[in-house]
C-alpha positions as CSV (number, residue, x, y, z in Angstrom):
1,M,-16.1,-3.4,2.1
2,A,-15.7,-1.0,5.0
3,A,-18.0,2.0,5.7
4,V,-16.9,5.3,7.3
5,T,-19.1,8.0,8.9
6,I,-17.7,11.5,9.1
7,R,-19.3,13.6,11.8
8,H,-19.1,17.3,12.4
9,L,-18.0,18.2,8.9
10,S,-18.4,22.0,8.5
11,E,-21.0,23.3,6.0
12,E,-18.2,25.0,4.1
13,A,-16.1,21.8,3.8
14,H,-19.2,19.9,2.7
15,R,-20.1,22.5,0.1
16,A,-16.5,22.6,-1.2
17,L,-16.6,18.8,-1.4
18,K,-19.7,18.9,-3.5
19,V,-18.2,21.5,-5.9
20,R,-15.0,19.5,-6.2
21,A,-17.1,16.3,-6.9
22,A,-19.0,18.1,-9.6
23,Q,-15.8,19.4,-11.2
24,H,-14.6,15.7,-11.5
25,N,-18.0,14.5,-12.6
26,R,-18.3,12.2,-9.6
27,S,-20.7,11.8,-6.7
28,T,-19.8,13.4,-3.4
29,E,-19.2,9.9,-2.0
30,A,-17.0,8.9,-4.9
31,E,-15.0,12.1,-4.5
32,M,-14.4,11.4,-0.8
33,R,-13.2,7.9,-1.7
34,A,-10.8,9.4,-4.3
35,I,-9.5,11.9,-1.8
36,L,-8.9,9.2,0.9
37,E,-7.3,6.8,-1.5
38,A,-4.9,9.5,-2.7
39,A,-4.1,10.5,0.9
40,V,-3.3,7.0,2.2
41,R,-1.9,5.4,-1.0
42,P,0.2,8.1,-2.7
43,E,1.4,7.4,-6.2
44,G,5.1,7.8,-5.3
45,R,5.1,5.4,-2.3
46,V,7.7,2.7,-2.0
47,R,6.5,-0.8,-2.5
48,L,8.5,-3.5,-0.7
49,G,8.5,-6.0,-3.5
50,T,9.6,-3.4,-6.0
51,A,12.3,-2.1,-3.7
52,L,13.7,-5.6,-3.0
53,S,13.7,-6.5,-6.7
54,E,15.5,-3.3,-7.6
55,M,18.1,-3.9,-4.8
56,S,18.8,-7.5,-6.1
57,R,19.2,-6.1,-9.7
58,Q,21.7,-3.5,-8.5
59,M,23.6,-6.2,-6.7
60,G,23.7,-8.4,-9.8
61,L,21.6,-11.2,-8.2
62,T,20.5,-13.7,-10.9
63,N,18.0,-16.6,-11.0
64,A,21.0,-19.0,-10.7
65,D,22.0,-17.3,-7.4
66,V,18.5,-17.6,-6.0
67,E,18.4,-21.3,-7.0
68,A,21.7,-21.9,-5.3
69,L,20.4,-20.3,-2.1
70,E,17.3,-22.4,-2.2
71,K,19.4,-25.6,-2.5
72,V,21.4,-24.9,0.7
73,R,18.7,-23.3,2.9
74,E,17.4,-25.2,5.9
75,V,14.0,-26.7,4.9
76,R,12.9,-28.0,8.3
77,P,10.9,-25.7,10.5
78,A,12.7,-23.6,13.0
79,E,12.6,-24.7,16.7
80,P,10.4,-22.4,18.7
81,M,12.2,-20.2,21.3
82,R,12.2,-21.4,24.9
83,F,12.0,-18.9,27.7
84,E,12.7,-21.2,30.6
């Protein structure tokens, strides 16, 4: 697991962080993890798999359609591009 060091954090911010952690019954470190997770992984974010699944449902794509596509798709590897 990665470790992060935060330098030059103001005393006011550190104190507020400790208060917030206490309000959530967490350690200061656990509170920082929660804040960072919420910032970089917001609850309403779009997930690619979910978006593609929803699009296929809206188009009416069925398992039979997917099986038909798999039967006709090229199975050998693609030839690499040549830049000569």
